[in-house]
N, C-alpha and C positions, 0 to 999 in steps of 0.2 A: 286721403292717400292718392297721390298722382301716379298713374301707371301708364307707361308707353310700351306697347307690344312691338317687339322686333323678332320676327320668326318665332322660335319656340321659347325665347327668353323674355322676361319682363324686367324692366328697369324701374325701380321704385325710389321715390324721394320721401324718406320718412325719418323722424327724429331718432327712433330707437333702433331701427333695423335698416340694413342696406342690402342691395341685391347684387349678386355677382352675375353679370350678363355674359361673361366669357366662358372659359372652360368650367363647366358645372360638374357637380358630383354625379355618381351613378344614380340612376333612378330608383326610387323606393320600390321594393318588390316584396310585398307581404307573402308569407308562406302559404302553400296549399291552393294556389290559383289553378283551377282545373282547365283542361283543354276545352276547346269549343264543343267537341263531341260529348265530352263528359258533362259539361254544363248543360247541353241540350237534353241529355238523359235526365239530369237532375231537375231541370225546369219542367219537363214532362211529368215528373213524379210529384210535383208540389200540388197541394190542395188549393183550389181557387174558392175564395169565400169573401163575404163582405167584411169590412174592417170592424173590429171590436170597439168597445167603448174606451175612452180615456179615463173613466172613473177609477179613482184610486191611484193614478199614476203620479210618480215623482221620480226625479233622477236618483233620489236616495234609495229607491227600490232596487237599483243596480249599483251596489257599492263599488266605487272606483275613485281614484286609482289605488291599487293595493301594492304592498311591497312584493317585489319579484325576487331580488337578490341583494343582500347587504342593505344598503340605504337606498337602493334604486327602486322606484315605483314603476308602474306600467308606462306612464307617459315618458319618463326618462329612459326607459328601456327601448321604447320605439324610436325616440329621438336618436339614440345611439345606433340602432339598427338601420334606420332609414337615412341617416346623414353620412357625410364624408368628413374625415379629419375632425371628428367631434372630440373636444376636450371637456372633461367634467371636473367639478370641484370635489372636495372630500365628502360632500353630501350628495353627490351624483348629479348636481345641476349642470346642465350644458352651458359652458362659458364661451365656447366658440365652436365653429364648424360651418358646414354648408348643407342646406336641405333643398332638394329639388321637389317641387310639388307637381305630380303628374296630372292633377286635375286642371291646372291652368298654365303649366309650363314655366312657372316662376322659380327662381333659385334664391333662397334667403340665407343671410349670414348671421341672423339673430334668432335664437330659439323662441323669443317672444312673438315673432311674426308667424310662428308655426303652431297649428292645432293638431291634435291627434284625433282624426275622424273615426267615429264608429261607422263603418261602411253601411251596415243596416242600423239606422239610428235607434236609440233606446226606446223612444216613444213609438216608433214604427214597430219594433219588436213587441212592445206591450200590446198594441192593437192587433198584432198578428198571432198572438198566442202566449206571449211571455207573462201576461197577467196571471196565468194559472201556474206559473213555475214557483219553485221555492226561491227564497232569497239567495241561497247558495248557488243555484243554477244561473240566476240573473247576474250574480257577481262573476261567475266564470265567463258568461257571455260578454260582459262589459270589459273584461281584461284578457280576452282571448288572443294569445300570441301564437297559437298553433294553426289557426285558420285565417283566411284573408279578411279579417274583420277590423283591423286597426291599421291606419296609415297616416304618415305625417304629410300635411298639406297646408297651403296658405290659409291663415286664420279667417280672413273675411270671406273666402270662398266657402269654407266649411260652415261659417255662420249663415251664409246665403242659402245653403242647402237645408239647414235646420233639420226637421224630421221628415222631409219629403221623400217619397219613393220615386223610382225612375219614370213614372208616368208624368211627373211634374218637375223633376230636376234631374239633369245629367251633367257630367263634368263639362265645363266650357271648352276644354281641349277635346275636339271630336275624335281625335286619334286614340284617345284613352277609353272611349266609351265601351268598346268591345271588352277590354280588360275589366272595367268597372262592372259590367253586366255579369261576367263570369264570377267575379268576387261576390257580388250580391247574391246570385243564385246559389253559390256554394254555401254561404252562411245560412241562408234560409233553409236549405236542404239539410245541412248538418244539424240544425237545431229544431227541425220539424215545424217551422213557422209557415203560416198560410200566406197567400198573396191575393191581391185583388185582380179582377179581370183586366182592368186598364194597366195595371202594373205588369202583368204577364205579357200583354200585347207589346208594351214598351220594351221589355227585356228581350222578347223574341226579335223585334226589329233591330235591337242593338247586336244581338248574336248574328243575325242575318248579314250584318254589315262587317263582320269580322273578316 
């Protein structure tokens, strides 16, 4: 995929998807993003500990995507929430629309170019305490539409993130890192997940730059 960056927009040449570099849609705003002050209080309350084992982990331990309403599953629900002028089929598949990815500043017009990112990755959650949860709680975590845990972003940016925490991966668009840190902290706080020392240091630096 060839990408040329122009200011906050990315123009892409791809077979399946095109990018609108002009008037883009409203930026994706997951619910429940705390203020800087609240995020700082939550960060201070988190337990710092070494990462746990990946033993027993699989994505199947976090059932997703689940049905949310009618024929719409979690992915389709977030695509509609985070996009502009989204048109869906009778089965709730997004057939057209525009999606702005705040991680990298790209705007996409094909839903296939968009992933729904788990802000705190499933494997990261597993290593941070979710291995001890019930499957039902892990399902709630993986499909959480109430807290800032799910967001529509450019697919290969999401894939480059993988299961990394902020000590090794942060959004390429530096202006979004403050928001990303506040989202990450809130999700870990809400679910009582632990964090590593390097992860906390990175999050604090991101908050300081807000």
